[in-house]
C-alpha positions in Angstrom: -11.6 0.1 22.9 -15.0 -0.6 21.5 -18.0 -1.7 23.5 -18.5 -5.4 22.6 -21.7 -6.5 20.9 -23.4 -9.9 21.1 -24.5 -12.2 18.4 -24.6 -15.9 17.3 -21.7 -18.1 16.9 -21.6 -21.1 14.5 -18.5 -22.5 16.2 -19.0 -25.4 18.6 -17.5 -24.5 21.9 -19.2 -27.1 24.0 -15.9 -28.6 25.0 -14.0 -25.3 25.2 -16.5 -23.3 27.4 -16.8 -25.8 30.1 -15.4 -24.3 33.4 -13.6 -27.7 33.9 -11.8 -27.6 30.6 -8.3 -27.0 32.1 -6.2 -29.8 30.8 -4.5 -32.4 33.0 -1.4 -34.0 31.5 -3.1 -37.1 29.8 -5.8 -34.9 28.2 -3.2 -32.4 27.0 -1.2 -35.2 25.3 -4.4 -36.5 23.7 -5.3 -33.0 22.6 -1.9 -32.5 20.9 -2.2 -35.9 19.3 -5.6 -35.0 17.8 -4.4 -31.6 16.7 -0.9 -32.4 15.7 -1.3 -31.4 12.0 -2.6 -27.9 13.1 0.2 -27.6 15.6 2.8 -28.3 12.9 1.3 -25.5 10.9 1.5 -22.8 13.6 4.8 -23.7 15.1 7.3 -21.3 13.4 10.9 -22.2 12.9 13.8 -19.9 12.5 14.0 -20.9 8.8 10.4 -19.9 8.3 11.0 -16.6 10.1 14.0 -15.9 7.8 11.8 -16.7 4.8 9.3 -14.1 5.9 12.1 -11.6 6.5 13.4 -11.9 3.0 10.1 -11.7 1.1 10.5 -9.0 -1.5 14.3 -8.8 -1.1 15.5 -5.6 -2.7 12.1 -4.8 -4.1 9.5 -2.1 -3.4 5.8 -2.8 -3.0 3.3 -1.3 -5.4 1.2 1.5 -3.9 -2.4 1.1 -3.0 -4.9 3.0 -0.8 -2.9 2.4 2.3 -0.1 4.7 1.0 -2.5 7.6 0.7 -4.5 7.5 3.9 -5.4 10.5 6.2 -6.7 8.6 9.2 -9.5 9.5 11.6 -11.0 6.9 14.0 -14.5 6.3 15.2 -16.4 4.1 17.6 -18.7 1.9 15.6 -22.2 1.0 16.9 -25.3 -0.4 15.4 -26.8 2.9 14.2 -23.9 5.3 13.3 -22.3 3.9 10.1 -23.8 6.7 8.0 -22.8 9.4 10.5 -19.2 8.1 10.6 -18.8 8.2 6.9 -20.4 11.6 6.5 -18.1 13.1 9.2 -15.1 11.5 7.5 -16.0 13.1 4.2 -16.5 16.5 5.7 -13.1 16.5 7.4 -11.2 15.0 4.4 -10.5 11.7 6.2 -9.4 9.0 3.7 -9.1 5.7 5.5 -11.7 5.4 8.2 -10.8 3.4 11.4 -13.7 1.9 13.2 -13.5 0.5 16.7 -15.5 -2.8 16.8 -13.3 -5.4 18.4 -14.6 -8.9 17.9 -11.9 -11.3 19.2 -10.6 -8.9 21.9 -13.9 -9.0 23.8 -14.9 -12.4 25.1 -18.6 -11.9 24.5 -18.2 -11.1 20.7 -15.3 -13.6 20.4 -17.9 -16.2 21.2 -20.9 -14.5 19.5 -19.9 -12.0 16.7 -23.1 -11.6 14.6 -24.2 -8.1 15.7 -20.7 -6.7 15.3 -20.3 -8.3 11.9 -23.5 -6.7 10.8 -22.2 -3.3 11.9 -18.9 -3.8 10.1 -20.8 -4.7 6.9 -22.9 -1.6 7.2 -19.9 0.8 7.6 -18.0 -0.8 4.7 -21.0 -0.4 2.4 -21.4 3.3 3.4 -17.7 4.0 3.0 -17.6 2.5 -0.5 -20.6 4.5 -1.6 -18.5 7.6 -0.7 -15.4 6.4 -2.5 -13.6 5.9 0.8 -12.0 2.9 2.6 -12.6 1.6 6.1 -10.7 -0.8 8.3 -11.8 -2.3 11.6 -9.9 -2.7 14.9 -9.4 -6.1 16.5 -7.1 -7.1 19.4 -4.2 -9.5 18.9 -3.5 -11.6 22.0 -5.5 -9.5 24.5 -9.0 -10.3 25.4 -11.4 -8.5 27.9 -14.4 -10.0 29.6 -16.9 -7.4 30.7 -18.1 -7.5 34.3 -16.0 -10.6 34.9 -16.0 -10.1 38.7 -19.8 -10.7 38.8 -20.3 -13.3 36.0 -19.9 -17.0 36.0 -18.0 -17.2 32.7 -14.9 -15.3 31.5 -12.0 -16.3 29.4 -9.7 -16.9 32.4 -12.4 -18.9 34.2 -13.3 -21.0 31.2 -9.8 -21.5 29.7 -7.0 -21.0 32.2 -4.7 -23.1 30.0 -4.9 -20.5 27.2 -3.3 -17.8 29.2 0.3 -16.5 28.9 2.3 -17.1 32.1 5.5 -16.0 33.8 8.2 -18.7 34.3 6.9 -19.0 37.9 3.4 -19.9 36.5 1.6 -16.6 37.3 -1.1 -16.1 34.6 -1.5 -12.9 32.6 -4.8 -11.7 34.2 -5.3 -8.1 35.0 -7.8 -5.6 36.3 -8.5 -1.9 35.9 -5.3 -0.8 37.7 -3.2 -2.3 35.0 -4.2 0.0 32.1 -6.5 2.9 31.4 -8.6 1.0 28.8 -9.6 -1.7 31.3 -12.9 -0.9 33.1 -13.4 -1.6 36.8 -14.8 -5.1 37.2 -13.6 -6.3 33.8 -11.0 -9.0 33.3 -8.1 -8.4 30.9 -6.1 -11.5 29.8 -3.3 -12.2 27.4 -3.6 -15.4 25.4 -0.8 -17.6 24.2 -0.5 -17.6 20.4 -0.1 -21.4 20.7 -3.4 -22.0 22.4 -4.7 -24.0 19.5 -8.5 -23.9 20.0 -8.3 -20.2 20.7 -6.2 -19.6 17.6 -8.5 -21.7 15.5 -11.6 -19.7 16.4 -9.7 -16.4 16.2 -8.8 -17.2 12.6 -12.5 -18.1 11.9 -13.4 -14.7 13.2 -10.8 -13.1 10.9 -12.3 -14.8 7.9 -15.8 -13.7 9.0 -14.7 -10.1 9.3 -13.0 -10.3 5.9 -16.3 -11.5 4.5 -18.1 -8.3 5.5 -16.4 -6.3 2.7 -14.3 -4.2 5.0 -11.1 -3.0 3.4 -8.7 -3.7 6.3 -8.2 -5.4 9.6 -6.3 -3.4 12.1 -4.6 -5.8 14.6 -3.7 -4.1 17.9 -1.3 -5.4 20.6 -0.2 -8.8 19.0 2.3 -9.2 21.8 3.8 -11.4 24.4 2.8 -9.9 27.8 5.9 -8.0 28.9 4.7 -4.4 29.1 2.4 -4.2 32.2 4.0 -3.4 35.6 5.7 -6.5 37.0 6.0 -8.3 33.7 8.7 -6.2 32.0 11.6 -8.7 32.5 9.7 -11.9 32.4 10.3 -12.8 28.7 7.0 -14.6 28.8 5.3 -16.8 28.0 6.0 -20.0 29.7 2.5 -21.6 29.3 2.4 -25.3 28.4 1.5 -24.6 24.7 4.4 -22.2 24.2 6.9 -24.3 26.0 5.9 -27.3 23.9 6.2 -25.3 20.7 9.7 -24.1 21.6 10.7 -27.7 22.4 9.5 -28.8 19.0 11.4 -25.9 17.4 14.7 -26.1 19.3 14.8 -29.2 21.3 15.1 -27.0 24.4 13.1 -26.7 27.6 12.3 -23.0 28.0 11.7 -23.3 31.7 15.1 -24.9 32.5 17.5 -24.6 29.5 17.3 -20.8 29.0 19.1 -18.1 31.1 16.6 -15.2 30.9 18.1 -11.8 30.2 21.5 -13.3 29.5 22.3 -12.3 25.9 25.6 -14.3 26.1 23.5 -17.5 26.5 22.9 -19.1 23.1 19.7 -20.7 24.3 18.3 -17.3 25.4 19.1 -16.0 22.0 17.1 -18.8 20.5 14.3 -17.9 22.8 14.4 -14.3 21.7 14.3 -15.3 18.0 11.6 -17.9 18.6 9.4 -15.2 20.3 9.8 -12.9 17.4 9.2 -15.6 14.8 6.0 -16.6 16.7 4.4 -13.1 16.5 5.5 -12.8 12.9 4.0 -16.2 12.1 0.8 -15.2 13.9 0.4 -12.1 11.8 1.2 -14.1 8.6 -1.6 -16.5 9.5 -4.1 -13.6 10.0 -3.1 -12.3 6.5 -3.6 -15.7 4.9 -7.0 -16.2 6.5 -8.2 -12.8 5.7 -7.1 -12.9 2.1 -8.5 -16.4 1.6 -11.9 -14.7 1.8 -11.1 -11.3 0.3 -7.8 -11.1 -1.6 -7.9 -7.3 -1.6 -8.2 -6.8 2.2 -5.3 -5.3 4.0 -3.9 -6.4 7.4 -2.3 -3.6 9.4 -0.9 -4.3 12.9 -0.5 -1.5 15.4 2.9 -1.8 17.1 4.3 0.6 19.7 7.9 -0.6 19.9 10.0 0.9 17.1 13.7 0.2 16.5 14.5 -0.2 20.2 15.0 -3.3 22.3 11.3 -3.2 23.4 10.6 -4.8 20.1 12.2 -8.1 21.1 10.6 -8.0 24.6 7.1 -7.9 23.2 8.1 -10.0 20.2 6.5 -7.7 17.6 9.5 -6.5 15.6 8.5 -4.2 12.8 11.5 -5.1 10.7 10.3 -8.7 10.7 6.6 -7.8 10.3 6.8 -5.5 7.3 7.3 -8.3 4.7 4.3 -10.3 5.9 1.7 -7.6 6.4 0.3 -4.8 4.2 1.2 -1.8 6.3 2.1 -1.0 9.9 0.6 1.6 12.2 3.4 2.7 14.6 2.4 4.0 18.0 6.0 5.1 18.3 6.9 6.2 21.8 10.6 7.1 21.8 11.9 9.1 24.7 10.8 9.9 28.3 7.7 11.7 29.4 4.2 11.4 28.0 5.2 11.3 24.3 3.1 14.2 23.3 4.2 16.4 20.4 3.6 19.3 22.8 6.2 17.9 25.3 9.0 16.8 23.0 12.5 18.3 23.2 14.4 19.1 20.0 16.4 15.9 20.5 13.2 13.9 20.8 12.0 15.4 17.5 15.2 14.4 15.7 15.1 10.9 17.2 11.5 10.5 16.0 12.8 11.4 12.5 15.3 8.7 12.8 12.6 6.2 13.8 10.3 7.1 10.9 13.0 7.1 8.3 14.0 3.7 9.6 10.4 2.4 9.3 10.2 3.7 5.8 13.4 1.7 4.9 11.9 -1.5 6.5 8.7 -1.0 4.6 10.2 -1.1 1.1 7.3 0.9 -0.4 4.5 -0.3 1.9 2.8 2.3 4.0 3.9 3.6 7.3 1.1 5.0 9.5 2.0 6.9 12.6 -0.6 6.8 15.4 0.9 9.4 17.8 -0.3 12.1 20.0 -0.1 15.9 19.8 -1.6 17.4 22.9 -3.3 16.4 26.2 -4.1 19.5 28.1 -0.7 21.3 28.3 -1.7 24.8 29.5 1.2 26.6 27.8 1.0 25.0 24.4 -1.6 25.7 21.7 -3.2 22.3 20.7 -3.5 23.5 17.1 0.3 24.2 16.9 1.1 20.9 18.4 -1.1 19.1 15.9 0.5 20.9 13.0 4.0 20.0 14.3 3.2 16.4 14.6 1.7 16.2 11.1 4.6 18.1 9.6 7.2 15.9 11.1 5.5 12.8 9.9 4.7 13.7 6.3 8.2 15.1 5.7 9.5 11.7 6.7 7.2 10.0 4.2 4.7 8.6 6.8 0.9 8.9 6.9 -0.6 11.1 9.6 -3.3 9.9 12.0 -4.9 12.5 14.2 -6.1 11.6 17.7 -6.8 13.4 20.9 -4.9 12.7 24.1 -3.9 9.0 24.3 -7.1 7.8 22.6 -7.5 6.7 18.9 -10.9 8.3 18.0 -11.7 12.0 17.6 -9.4 15.0 17.4 -8.0 17.7 19.6 -9.3 20.3 17.1 -11.4 19.1 14.2 -11.1 22.4 12.2 -7.3 22.1 12.4 -7.4 18.4 11.3 -9.7 19.3 8.4 -7.2 22.0 7.3 -4.2 19.6 7.6 -6.0 16.7 5.8 -7.3 18.9 3.0 -3.8 20.3 2.4 -2.3 16.8 2.4 -5.0 15.7 0.0 -4.2 18.6 -2.4 -0.5 17.7 -2.3 -0.9 13.9 -2.2 1.5 13.3 -5.1 4.3 15.2 -3.4 4.1 13.5 0.0 2.8 10.0 -0.8 4.4 9.1 -4.1 7.4 6.7 -3.8 10.7 8.3 -2.8 13.8 6.9 -4.4 17.4 7.6 -3.6 19.7 9.8 -5.6 23.3 9.6 -4.3 23.0 8.6 -0.7 25.3 7.7 2.1 24.1 4.3 3.4 23.6 3.7 7.1 23.2 0.0 8.0 20.5 -1.1 10.3 21.4 -4.5 11.7 18.4 -6.3 13.3 20.6 -9.0 14.9 22.9 -6.4 16.5 19.9 -4.4 17.7 18.5 -7.7 19.2 21.7 -8.6 21.1 23.7 -5.4 21.5 21.0 -2.7 21.5 22.6 0.0 23.6 25.9 0.2 21.6 24.3 -0.1 18.2 21.4 2.3 18.7 23.5 5.1 20.1 25.8 4.8 17.2 23.0 4.4 14.6 21.0 7.4 15.9 24.1 9.6 16.2 25.1 9.0 12.6 21.6 9.6 11.2 21.1 12.8 13.1 24.5 14.0 12.1 23.6 13.5 8.4 20.2 15.2 8.9 21.9 18.2 10.5 24.6 18.4 7.8 21.8 18.2 5.2 23.3 15.2 3.4 21.4 12.6 1.6 21.2 9.3 3.5 19.6 5.9 2.9 18.9 3.4 5.7 20.1 0.0 4.4 19.0 -3.3 5.9 19.9 -7.0 5.2 16.9 -7.1 2.9 18.1 -4.2 0.8 21.9 -4.5 1.1 22.5 -6.2 -2.3 20.4 -3.5 -4.0 22.2 -0.5 -2.4 23.8 1.7 -5.1 25.4 4.4 -3.0 29.2 4.9 -2.9 29.6 4.8 0.9 28.1 2.5 3.5 28.4 3.1 7.3 28.3 0.1 9.7 27.5 1.8 13.0 28.9 -0.4 15.7 27.6 -3.6 14.1 28.4 -6.7 15.9 26.5 -9.5 14.1 26.5 -10.6 10.5 25.0 -13.6 8.7 27.1 -15.4 6.1 25.0 -13.7 3.4 25.6 -10.3 4.8 29.3 -10.9 4.9 29.3 -12.0 1.3 27.3 -8.9 0.2 29.5 -6.5 2.1 32.6 -8.1 0.6 31.1 -7.6 -2.8 30.4 -4.0 -2.0 34.0 -3.3 -1.0 35.5 -5.3 -3.9 33.4 -3.1 -6.3 35.6 -0.1 -5.2 33.1 1.5 -2.8 33.8 2.8 0.7 32.9 1.0 3.9 33.0 3.0 7.1 33.3 0.8 10.2 32.7 2.3 13.6 33.1 0.8 17.1 35.9 -1.3 18.5 34.1 -4.6 18.4 32.7 -4.5 14.9 32.4 -7.9 13.2 34.2 -6.6 10.1 37.5 -5.9 11.9 39.0 -9.0 10.2 38.6 -7.4 6.8 41.6 -5.7 5.2 41.0 -3.4 2.2 42.1 0.1 1.2 38.4 1.0 0.8 37.6 0.3 4.5 37.9 3.2 7.0 37.7 2.3 10.6 36.7 4.5 13.6 37.3 2.3 16.7 36.1 5.3 18.8 32.6 5.6 17.3 31.7 9.1 16.0 28.0 8.2 16.1 28.1 7.4 19.7 30.2 10.4 20.5 27.8 12.7 18.7 24.8 11.1 20.6 26.6 11.9 23.8 27.1 15.5 22.7 23.5 15.8 21.8 22.4 14.4 25.2 24.7 16.8 27.1 23.4 19.8 25.3 21.4 19.7 22.1 21.9 23.4 21.5 25.7 23.2 22.0 26.3 20.1 19.9 27.9 20.9 16.6 27.9 18.4 13.7 31.2 20.0 12.5 32.8 18.4 15.5 32.9 15.2 13.4 35.0 16.7 10.6 37.2 13.6 10.2 34.1 11.3 9.9 32.6 13.7 7.4 35.7 13.6 5.2 35.7 9.8 5.3 32.1 9.7 4.1 33.0 11.8 1.0 29.4 12.5 0.3 28.1 13.6 -3.2 28.4 17.3 -3.7 25.8 17.6 -6.5 23.3 19.0 -4.1 24.5 21.4 -1.3 22.1 22.6 1.3 22.9 25.5 3.6 20.6 25.6 6.6 20.6 25.5 10.4 21.3 22.2 12.2 18.0 22.7 13.9 16.4 21.8 10.6 16.2 18.1 9.6 16.5 17.4 5.9 15.9 14.4 3.7 16.6 14.2 0.0 15.0 11.9 -2.5 13.7 11.6 -6.0 9.9 11.9 -6.3 8.2 11.4 -9.7 11.6 11.7 -11.5 12.7 15.0 -9.8 14.9 15.7 -6.8 13.0 16.8 -3.7 14.3 18.2 -0.4 12.0 17.8 2.6 12.6 20.2 5.5 11.4 19.8 9.1 12.1 22.8 11.2 12.5 22.3 15.0 14.2 25.6 15.9 12.7 27.3 18.9 10.5 24.4 20.1 10.5 23.9 23.9 8.7 21.0 25.6 5.5 22.1 27.3 6.3 25.7 26.6 6.7 26.6 22.9 5.1 25.0 19.9 5.8 27.7 17.4 9.1 27.4 15.5 11.6 30.2 14.8 11.3 30.6 11.0 14.5 29.7 9.1 15.6 32.3 6.7 18.2 32.4 3.9 18.1 28.6 3.4 20.0 28.0 0.2 20.2 25.0 -2.2 22.9 24.6 -4.8 22.0 22.0 -7.4 24.6 21.0 -9.9 22.2 20.0 -12.7 19.2 22.2 -12.0 17.5 24.5 -14.4 16.6 28.1 -13.4 13.2 27.3 -11.9 12.4 25.6 -8.6 9.2 25.0 -6.7 8.7 25.7 -2.9 5.8 24.3 -1.0 5.6 25.5 2.6 3.6 23.4 5.2 -0.1 24.3 4.8 0.8 26.8 2.1 0.7 27.0 -1.7 3.4 26.2 -4.3 5.7 29.1 -5.1 8.0 29.3 -8.1 11.6 30.2 -7.2 14.1 31.5 -9.7 17.7 30.3 -9.2 20.9 32.1 -9.9 23.6 30.4 -12.0 27.0 29.8 -10.4 30.2 27.8 -11.0 28.8 25.0 -8.9 25.3 24.9 -10.4 22.0 26.8 -9.8 21.6 28.5 -6.4 18.1 28.8 -5.0 17.5 31.0 -1.9 14.3 29.8 -0.3 11.5 31.8 1.4 11.4 31.6 5.2 10.6 28.1 6.4 8.2 28.3 9.4 7.3 24.7 10.3 8.4 22.7 7.3 8.6 22.8 3.5 9.4 20.9 0.4 11.6 22.2 -2.5 12.1 20.6 -5.9 13.4 21.4 -9.3 13.8 19.9 -12.8 17.2 18.7 -13.8 18.8 19.8 -17.1 
């Protein structure tokens, strides 16, 4: 978190900063009456949320600088803009994050002039070097420095703005709640429906956009449900939010909703409302920023991925991708400290599942991964952990952000980062060009099923994807936004329980076109369908394979799902022979087939970060010529000669240490 600056504010807060500005009921009613037009604009509806979710349906975004970044982060002060940009240039950083949080620090939220000047300076320096810069701001969190010894703080001045538990407890925290809160500071979480707060917040967004900065990086735009004691609150039940939900649904959130009861239709409405609120909040940030600078990018940082935590904090990346320019994922799947140095092999594969899913949600927009490699593990080389993290991300099509420990700025080893970034820069076209499907098996991600049946769905979904990675078959994650555009011959519904009317129509059309539908799970919403092209597995093979992986990753064998594999009937135009400890993904890049390899053989959490090289990996390509091209991670392109066979051209690859890419031209 940046140290806040002070400046001058042009916004009249004479009413808002009064310590006695807590509303009583008559004043609140008058306030809503005076601000009704603005309230109507920011209260999202389910229909608006669905409109956001279907923007760009079946289409891919055009690429821009966000697709090509190699990110390093820096704390921005009043005199270091030039030093930041020079260091970024030396270490091949392309896409400079600067920590200079205006709305997330109460002092600069009120008085942003000094910080705005600093942002303007670093933007100018970055552009002089042909680089891009983006600035960090908080979402719904705000910290007041030294609040314990000052008369004014956000909570003291505006208690009505705060998010609250259903019991009325406000979201106010001290240094014991999170590592980034300094002793004596006050950390609060604001309701997105606090109208005066939101109005000034959007003014600050417009002012930031006016500095010439290339992007606004919005961190933690959440409902407060992730600090200790708040996990199951499903907040917020402040007056503003309760009123907004009443306008949207006609329901009283404090009395008509059975919290944590997914069978309760009113609770489901509450869940959807909370997601649509955060989606609408980000959409309004985008609109305000682009009203000043149409080229500016808005990139939220989101830690929940595809799991149920997304609906708890309300920031669902599936819903957010259509309304923002890119997403930075602080993806923390699994137990432990989430370091690359401490991941098990199953963790590595589950991370691949998450990143491939994000790429499907993005539809061509950039996926940034802010994750962490090493934080003092005595038995693991930090350099090797950094390389493993970078390799895993770029092979999945995401952009690598290097950071030390659990912080954003700096590096565990600058020389290693420079080596990684310079190599990615030299091979930018291979890793950052659009990836298009060839002949994939489709795996359906159902956001509604994830929302309301997360355990059953995710275990099935992950199991199927890991199975396909380990069998080295081409896959494509299909979503409600891309279902109608899917051109594969087989689609798997992994224990899907919920379909909209449109989804039902599109799946019916898929089956009637003569293509295969694989239905897993005994409660699947498609059980009423009857067609020769539908194959059902009431005992879900994906969930069974997940259970096998959890019992013993080393002993789990994808060949145990032989019947499921036969039902998939995958394309045999590309056959890959490799260990199941290597995750593969196949796609078309710049008109040619590419196979991306991520090798996790030999890795042991907190013990071993150097892989066992994989030898004698073979690819048989039906329509390939005699020449192929092999690019090992951090190495140089090598030409590989293939051998003709009855099934096509057979290429035997050099040993794969950490990862590699192989491609060829088709006849």
